[in-house]
LORODO-308612 format. One record per residue (C-alpha): residue number from 1; residue in one letter; x, y negated, z. Coordinates in steps of 0.001 Angstrom, whole numbers. Example, Ala and Ser with C-alpha at 12.3 -4.5 7.8 and 13.67 -1.06 7.14 Angstrom:
ATOM	num	residuo	u	v	w
ATOM	1	a	12300	4500	7800
ATOM	2	s	13670	1060	7140
END
This chain:
ATOM	num	residuo	u	v	w
ATOM	1	x	60	-1	43
ATOM	2	x	2942	-2787	479
ATOM	3	x	4284	-2127	-3138
ATOM	4	x	381	-2948	-4314
ATOM	5	x	68	-5812	-1952
ATOM	6	x	3633	-6796	-3592
ATOM	7	x	2277	-6475	-7337
ATOM	8	x	-760	-8660	-6023
ATOM	9	x	943	-11231	-4626
ATOM	10	x	3203	-11448	-8088
ATOM	11	x	400	-11563	-10000
ATOM	12	x	-1089	-14566	-7853
ATOM	13	x	2233	-16431	-7871
ATOM	14	x	2469	-16314	-11923
ATOM	15	x	-1593	-16905	-12122
ATOM	16	x	-618	-19816	-10122
ATOM	17	x	2311	-20996	-12754
ATOM	18	x	-679	-21624	-14986
ATOM	19	x	-3541	-23416	-13110
ATOM	20	x	-1892	-24788	-10318
ATOM	21	x	548	-27311	-12154
ATOM	22	x	-2221	-28270	-14698
ATOM	23	x	-4400	-28837	-11377
ATOM	24	x	-2077	-30584	-9667
ATOM	25	x	-1050	-33033	-12575
ATOM	26	x	-5023	-33651	-12667
ATOM	27	x	-5200	-34481	-8934
ATOM	28	x	-2136	-37034	-9418
ATOM	29	x	-3698	-38766	-12054
ATOM	30	x	-1175	-38163	-14327
ATOM	31	x	-2973	-36940	-17553
ATOM	32	x	-6173	-39941	-17313
ATOM	33	x	-7125	-41852	-20548
ATOM	34	x	-9074	-44471	-19017
ATOM	35	x	-8553	-47231	-22159
ATOM	36	x	-7110	-47262	-25724
ATOM	37	x	-3645	-47860	-25089
ATOM	38	x	-3333	-44820	-22828
ATOM	39	x	-4949	-42571	-25519
ATOM	40	x	-2956	-44361	-27935
ATOM	41	x	186	-43025	-24965
ATOM	42	x	-1073	-39694	-24580
ATOM	43	x	-1206	-38886	-28193
ATOM	44	x	2343	-39930	-29410
ATOM	45	x	3114	-37970	-25887
ATOM	46	x	1642	-34978	-27446
ATOM	47	x	3240	-35715	-30920
ATOM	48	x	6455	-35504	-29460
ATOM	49	x	5859	-32533	-27426
ATOM	50	x	4908	-30382	-30473
ATOM	51	x	6689	-31896	-33193
ATOM	52	x	3596	-33165	-34697
ATOM	53	x	4741	-36200	-37793
ATOM	54	x	2334	-39089	-38544
ATOM	55	x	1485	-37324	-42147
ATOM	56	x	31	-33915	-40363
ATOM	57	x	-2180	-36222	-38302
ATOM	58	x	-3321	-38093	-41069
ATOM	59	x	-3935	-35350	-43312
ATOM	60	x	-6148	-33552	-40211
ATOM	61	x	-8058	-36688	-39609
ATOM	62	x	-8925	-37290	-43300
ATOM	63	x	-9772	-32770	-43516
ATOM	64	x	-13582	-33115	-43968
ATOM	65	x	-15368	-31099	-41159
ATOM	66	x	-16993	-28267	-43533
ATOM	67	x	-13015	-27161	-44283
ATOM	68	x	-11613	-27119	-41211
ATOM	69	x	-10455	-23970	-40041
ATOM	70	x	-12721	-22106	-37684
ATOM	71	x	-10905	-19824	-34949
ATOM	72	x	-11555	-16465	-35796
ATOM	73	x	-14453	-14794	-33807
ATOM	74	x	-13751	-11512	-32178
ATOM	75	x	-15817	-8516	-32720
ATOM	76	x	-17901	-6532	-29744
ATOM	77	x	-15021	-3819	-30200
ATOM	78	x	-11906	-6017	-30103
ATOM	79	x	-13303	-6975	-26673
ATOM	80	x	-13934	-3741	-25348
ATOM	81	x	-10744	-2608	-26498
ATOM	82	x	-9181	-5541	-24568
ATOM	83	x	-10988	-4821	-21623
ATOM	84	x	-10561	-1257	-21072
ATOM	85	x	-6711	-1553	-22220
ATOM	86	x	-6422	-4222	-19198
ATOM	87	x	-8464	-1816	-16686
ATOM	88	x	-6160	1285	-17588
ATOM	89	x	-3290	-726	-17269
ATOM	90	x	-4327	-1969	-13687
ATOM	91	x	-5376	1104	-12345
ATOM	92	x	-2140	3014	-13843
ATOM	93	x	53	392	-11574
ATOM	94	x	-2522	750	-8445
ATOM	95	x	-2166	4440	-8519
ATOM	96	x	1758	4804	-8859
ATOM	97	x	1747	1327	-6018
ATOM	98	x	-579	3846	-4026
ATOM	99	x	1535	7157	-4513
ATOM	100	x	4579	5247	-3456
ATOM	101	x	3186	3424	-583
ATOM	102	x	1732	6807	952
ATOM	103	x	4350	9240	339
ATOM	104	x	7925	6716	292
ATOM	105	x	8352	8231	4037
ATOM	106	x	8111	11610	2935
ATOM	107	x	10055	11234	59
ATOM	108	x	13966	12162	-583
ATOM	109	x	16580	9828	-1891
ATOM	110	x	16546	10808	-5583
ATOM	111	x	12564	10705	-5266
ATOM	112	x	12321	7150	-4543
ATOM	113	x	15258	5923	-7143
ATOM	114	x	13110	7955	-9949
ATOM	115	x	9655	6175	-8973
ATOM	116	x	11146	2770	-8862
ATOM	117	x	14204	2482	-10986
ATOM	118	x	12888	5359	-13422
ATOM	119	x	9326	3738	-13958
ATOM	120	x	11174	499	-14618
ATOM	121	x	13054	2368	-17039
ATOM	122	x	10583	4027	-18549
ATOM	123	x	8577	173	-18196
ATOM	124	x	11615	-880	-20549
ATOM	125	x	11486	1676	-23168
ATOM	126	x	7672	1245	-23690
ATOM	127	x	8446	-2643	-23852
ATOM	128	x	10974	-2129	-26260
ATOM	129	x	8659	-262	-28320
ATOM	130	x	6077	-2926	-28327
ATOM	131	x	8910	-5332	-29435
ATOM	132	x	9671	-2801	-32504
ATOM	133	x	6248	-1982	-33407
ATOM	134	x	5340	-5665	-33081
ATOM	135	x	1743	-4492	-32748
ATOM	136	x	587	-5091	-29376
ATOM	137	x	1712	-8957	-29268
ATOM	138	x	-438	-9710	-26078
ATOM	139	x	1194	-6818	-23671
ATOM	140	x	5128	-8029	-24471
ATOM	141	x	4554	-10703	-21046
ATOM	142	x	2947	-8083	-18674
ATOM	143	x	5167	-5633	-19918
ATOM	144	x	8136	-7904	-19717
ATOM	145	x	7718	-9274	-16467
ATOM	146	x	6602	-5527	-14873
ATOM	147	x	9276	-3991	-16023
ATOM	148	x	11522	-7041	-14262
ATOM	149	x	9767	-6089	-11113
ATOM	150	x	10017	-2692	-10858
ATOM	151	x	14103	-2644	-12343
ATOM	152	x	14827	-5200	-9239
ATOM	153	x	13203	-3308	-6813
ATOM	154	x	14581	193	-8006
ATOM	155	x	18090	-1418	-8603
ATOM	156	x	17639	-2280	-4626
ATOM	157	x	16281	1002	-3531
ATOM	158	x	19467	2583	-5551
ATOM	159	x	21881	811	-3283
ATOM	160	x	19953	1546	206
ATOM	161	x	20002	4806	-649
ATOM	162	x	24285	4723	-1210
ATOM	163	x	25167	3123	1410
ATOM	164	x	21838	3611	4048
ATOM	165	x	24171	1708	6493
ATOM	166	x	25667	-1415	4443
ATOM	167	x	24736	-4868	5855
ATOM	168	x	25913	-7068	2912
ATOM	169	x	23061	-8027	1748
ATOM	170	x	24664	-10484	-419
ATOM	171	x	26992	-8037	-2144
ATOM	172	x	23639	-6198	-3193
ATOM	173	x	21908	-9116	-4427
ATOM	174	x	24572	-10419	-6162
ATOM	175	x	25169	-6805	-8005
ATOM	176	x	21579	-6538	-8816
ATOM	177	x	21260	-10040	-10037
ATOM	178	x	24388	-9484	-12262
ATOM	179	x	22841	-6493	-13732
ATOM	180	x	19607	-7425	-14322
ATOM	181	x	21121	-10754	-16092
ATOM	182	x	22832	-8832	-18344
ATOM	183	x	19795	-6686	-18834
ATOM	184	x	17599	-9298	-19568
ATOM	185	x	20599	-11694	-21146
ATOM	186	x	20746	-8800	-24020
ATOM	187	x	16998	-8514	-24764
ATOM	188	x	16776	-12619	-25463
ATOM	189	x	19660	-12662	-27604
ATOM	190	x	17983	-9578	-29770
ATOM	191	x	14112	-11072	-29475
ATOM	192	x	14371	-14239	-28320
ATOM	193	x	10958	-14598	-26773
ATOM	194	x	10466	-17326	-23884
ATOM	195	x	9282	-14710	-21115
ATOM	196	x	13100	-12813	-21805
ATOM	197	x	14645	-16751	-21462
ATOM	198	x	12788	-17406	-18281
ATOM	199	x	13925	-14186	-16366
ATOM	200	x	17511	-14657	-17786
ATOM	201	x	17735	-17863	-16560
ATOM	202	x	16213	-16892	-13358
ATOM	203	x	19053	-14025	-12456
ATOM	204	x	21653	-16119	-14004
ATOM	205	x	21161	-19024	-11958
ATOM	206	x	20346	-16584	-9029
ATOM	207	x	23593	-14466	-9760
ATOM	208	x	25476	-18157	-9621
ATOM	209	x	24039	-19128	-5890
ATOM	210	x	24815	-15786	-4136
ATOM	211	x	28270	-15562	-5742
ATOM	212	x	29043	-19306	-4682
ATOM	213	x	27909	-18966	-1114
ATOM	214	x	29779	-15698	-1065
ATOM	215	x	32569	-17813	-1945
ATOM	216	x	32018	-20183	886
ATOM	217	x	30739	-23179	-906
ATOM	218	x	28860	-25169	1084
ATOM	219	x	25233	-25357	-299
ATOM	220	x	24585	-28503	-614
ATOM	221	x	27474	-28503	-3414
ATOM	222	x	25851	-25529	-4834
ATOM	223	x	22544	-26935	-5279
ATOM	224	x	24429	-30122	-6569
ATOM	225	x	25661	-28590	-9480
ATOM	226	x	23070	-25925	-10169
ATOM	227	x	20935	-28250	-10143
ATOM	228	x	22257	-30863	-12801
ATOM	229	x	22836	-27975	-14943
ATOM	230	x	19607	-26670	-14651
ATOM	231	x	18260	-30270	-15591
ATOM	232	x	20640	-30195	-18469
ATOM	233	x	19526	-26570	-19327
ATOM	234	x	16154	-28377	-19576
ATOM	235	x	17127	-30799	-21432
ATOM	236	x	18630	-28929	-24236
ATOM	237	x	15238	-26276	-24267
ATOM	238	x	13241	-28681	-25117
ATOM	239	x	14937	-29161	-28668
ATOM	240	x	13928	-24853	-29029
ATOM	241	x	10852	-22918	-29584
ATOM	242	x	11109	-22263	-25698
ATOM	243	x	9977	-25884	-24397
ATOM	244	x	7155	-24736	-22255
ATOM	245	x	10213	-23838	-20038
ATOM	246	x	11399	-26858	-20399
ATOM	247	x	8556	-28596	-17578
ATOM	248	x	9559	-26019	-15062
ATOM	249	x	13315	-26204	-15352
ATOM	250	x	13233	-29865	-15209
ATOM	251	x	10726	-29679	-11885
ATOM	252	x	13530	-27154	-10145
ATOM	253	x	16692	-28723	-10963
ATOM	254	x	15215	-31822	-9836
ATOM	255	x	14684	-30615	-6430
ATOM	256	x	17344	-28868	-6237
ATOM	257	x	19711	-31138	-7046
ATOM	258	x	17974	-33623	-4446
ATOM	259	x	17833	-31095	-1922
ATOM	260	x	21878	-31408	-1779
ATOM	261	x	22056	-34435	-2199
ATOM	262	x	19368	-35224	1106
ATOM	263	x	21972	-32302	2804
ATOM	264	x	25236	-33913	2494
ATOM	265	x	23916	-37895	3213
ATOM	266	x	22296	-36236	6250
ATOM	267	x	25480	-34684	6938
ATOM	268	x	26982	-37721	6514
ATOM	269	x	24725	-40580	8299
ATOM	270	x	21342	-39752	9365
ATOM	271	x	18201	-38281	8198
ATOM	272	x	16591	-41524	7868
ATOM	273	x	18818	-42578	5181
ATOM	274	x	19155	-39738	3184
ATOM	275	x	15062	-39791	3416
ATOM	276	x	15456	-43234	1431
ATOM	277	x	18158	-42600	-243
ATOM	278	x	16939	-39057	-2094
ATOM	279	x	12911	-40556	-2410
ATOM	280	x	14810	-43410	-4631
ATOM	281	x	16544	-40818	-6441
ATOM	282	x	13608	-38481	-7131
ATOM	283	x	11296	-41917	-8030
ATOM	284	x	14601	-43121	-10556
ATOM	285	x	14398	-39711	-12270
ATOM	286	x	10128	-39907	-12418
ATOM	287	x	10898	-43611	-14086
ATOM	288	x	13506	-41798	-16579
ATOM	289	x	10893	-39713	-17540
ATOM	290	x	8162	-42169	-17454
ATOM	291	x	10451	-44111	-19935
ATOM	292	x	10885	-41378	-22666
ATOM	293	x	7094	-40696	-22918
ATOM	294	x	7026	-36596	-21704
ATOM	295	x	6260	-34892	-19109
ATOM	296	x	3595	-37181	-17344
ATOM	297	x	2451	-34409	-15120
ATOM	298	x	6691	-34381	-13509
ATOM	299	x	6762	-38401	-13491
ATOM	300	x	3233	-38741	-11480
ATOM	301	x	4900	-35542	-8746
ATOM	302	x	8189	-37384	-9187
ATOM	303	x	6552	-40790	-7710
ATOM	304	x	4133	-39068	-5432
ATOM	305	x	7234	-36974	-3580
ATOM	306	x	9827	-39924	-4147
ATOM	307	x	7545	-42362	-2613
ATOM	308	x	6253	-40563	-113
ATOM	309	x	10421	-39765	1122
ATOM	310	x	11251	-43928	614
ATOM	311	x	8675	-45071	2682
ATOM	312	x	8959	-42512	5266
ATOM	313	x	12262	-43383	5529
ATOM	314	x	12409	-47203	5174
ATOM	315	x	10188	-47185	8100
ATOM	316	x	12259	-45321	10411
ATOM	317	x	15056	-47692	9418
ATOM	318	x	12971	-50617	10686
ATOM	319	x	11048	-49361	13292
ATOM	320	x	11280	-51424	16369
ATOM	321	x	13538	-54120	14826
ATOM	322	x	13371	-57449	13831
ATOM	323	x	12856	-56178	9998
ATOM	324	x	9645	-54187	10604
ATOM	325	x	7877	-56761	8107
ATOM	326	x	10542	-56154	5873
ATOM	327	x	8336	-52569	5133
ATOM	328	x	4960	-54896	4600
ATOM	329	x	6933	-56945	1626
ATOM	330	x	8273	-53924	297
ATOM	331	x	4999	-52151	-359
ATOM	332	x	3577	-55289	-1626
ATOM	333	x	6300	-55266	-4086
ATOM	334	x	5757	-51704	-4804
ATOM	335	x	2080	-52418	-5899
ATOM	336	x	3533	-54822	-8740
ATOM	337	x	5474	-51435	-9862
ATOM	338	x	2339	-49491	-9747
ATOM	339	x	313	-51723	-12164
ATOM	340	x	3267	-52436	-14694
ATOM	341	x	3787	-48476	-14619
ATOM	342	x	198	-47311	-14370
ATOM	343	x	793	-44703	-12096
ATOM	344	x	-2008	-43701	-9971
ATOM	345	x	-145	-41419	-7988
ATOM	346	x	2599	-44047	-6470
ATOM	347	x	-339	-46416	-6219
ATOM	348	x	-2132	-43932	-3494
ATOM	349	x	1320	-43640	-1567
ATOM	350	x	2062	-47199	-1245
ATOM	351	x	-1346	-48016	-265
ATOM	352	x	-1566	-45066	2451
ATOM	353	x	1888	-46746	3759
ATOM	354	x	565	-50745	3225
ATOM	355	x	-2375	-49659	5350
ATOM	356	x	-802	-47841	8096
ATOM	357	x	2025	-50229	8670
ATOM	358	x	-870	-53116	9237
ATOM	359	x	-2643	-50290	11873
ATOM	360	x	395	-49657	13412
ATOM	361	x	1857	-53573	13197
ATOM	362	x	-1559	-54113	14530
ATOM	363	x	-2026	-52177	16999
ATOM	364	x	1561	-52727	18344
ATOM	365	x	1106	-56993	18491
ATOM	366	x	-2398	-57068	18145
ATOM	367	x	-4306	-55209	20106
ATOM	368	x	-7132	-57687	21837
ATOM	369	x	-6685	-60476	19697
ATOM	370	x	-9387	-61354	17243
ATOM	371	x	-7806	-63887	14815
ATOM	372	x	-5814	-61099	13365
ATOM	373	x	-8681	-58733	11865
ATOM	374	x	-10137	-62081	10536
ATOM	375	x	-7259	-63300	9254
ATOM	376	x	-6887	-59983	7752
ATOM	377	x	-10028	-60273	6177
ATOM	378	x	-9804	-63670	4706
ATOM	379	x	-5893	-62632	3290
ATOM	380	x	-8466	-59611	935
ATOM	381	x	-10803	-62142	145
ATOM	382	x	-8037	-64154	-1145
ATOM	383	x	-6136	-61664	-2982
ATOM	384	x	-9483	-60611	-4553
ATOM	385	x	-10611	-64223	-5983
ATOM	386	x	-6390	-64484	-6974
ATOM	387	x	-6947	-61315	-8909
ATOM	388	x	-10352	-61974	-10107
ATOM	389	x	-9018	-65236	-12033
ATOM	390	x	-5614	-63874	-13218
ATOM	391	x	-8017	-61380	-15461
ATOM	392	x	-10388	-64031	-16930
ATOM	393	x	-7380	-66118	-17740
ATOM	394	x	-6002	-62985	-19700
ATOM	395	x	-8799	-62582	-20993
ATOM	396	x	-8428	-66785	-23062
ATOM	397	x	-5106	-65789	-23610
END
């Protein structure tokens, strides 16, 4: 049952990558289109992402609706065949997982290796057959992921059975990840599939992480070097047919690199300065993506995470000092940046930061004063009036 639970968790995590990312991007307002300039910017971004030329857009726009190709409707027989294929695969995997979980303790070493590593290589042979025949394209992705998952676990089982009293887990991980990197790299060199590029990169970077850790390289330097290299790999992936991996690779690379920067800055100064400077770095990376006009989801997420880190670090720095009002000035300046950048994620964190500081400052200095809240209301009315006048003036320019 443990293997069945692990299999279910793996499918949930993989599925979460498909539906979770668009949902998060939607929550942060990264894909919102509210006016014509935003629509044009979104169209231009899609054209750059999919290498669509203006001539192709014009041809598709002028094509009569009647002559446009309609998607082929699947017959009931095809739907039933696909359904029973999925059900059959699920029950086979469930049966194997249940058998392993039930009789694992009573199995011998050879049997344990056979039902894990052996099954993994059987799945690999089936994957190679499907790739060679090129008849079942929809089975390639689940077969590739299942074979990688089972083979990886099988190699760990083999090492445990051969060295039952070994305690050097990093050496075991280094060997398994190195072996799997060779596997997936050879397959990718032959078939050039995106899923194989993903698995190859995963094991290569896992191998380098554990290898550098074995050499006693500090975590911060490992994260900075590997995160920066993954960032470069992601930019290179944009120019390949595997560009779908570029966005998650950029996200992981930025987070990885900035975690190393945070660690080094915190060791040299304090966690407060580390939070402030790392947040500024993340926001700078998001601004670079914003200026490039690509990956709006990453842009919104970068502004969101980076601004939270920067605001929390800045508050800790000015808290209980004579520069407390600097925080309010910074958040007010960031409101202008929100309007210029048209980022709802940054606007959300900025408004929360400003309201939180006003509440803190009021409770600290004007707890029982009636004039302070009245002053805040009058200032709010004044700003609303200025904003309305500015909109009217802009319409007449």
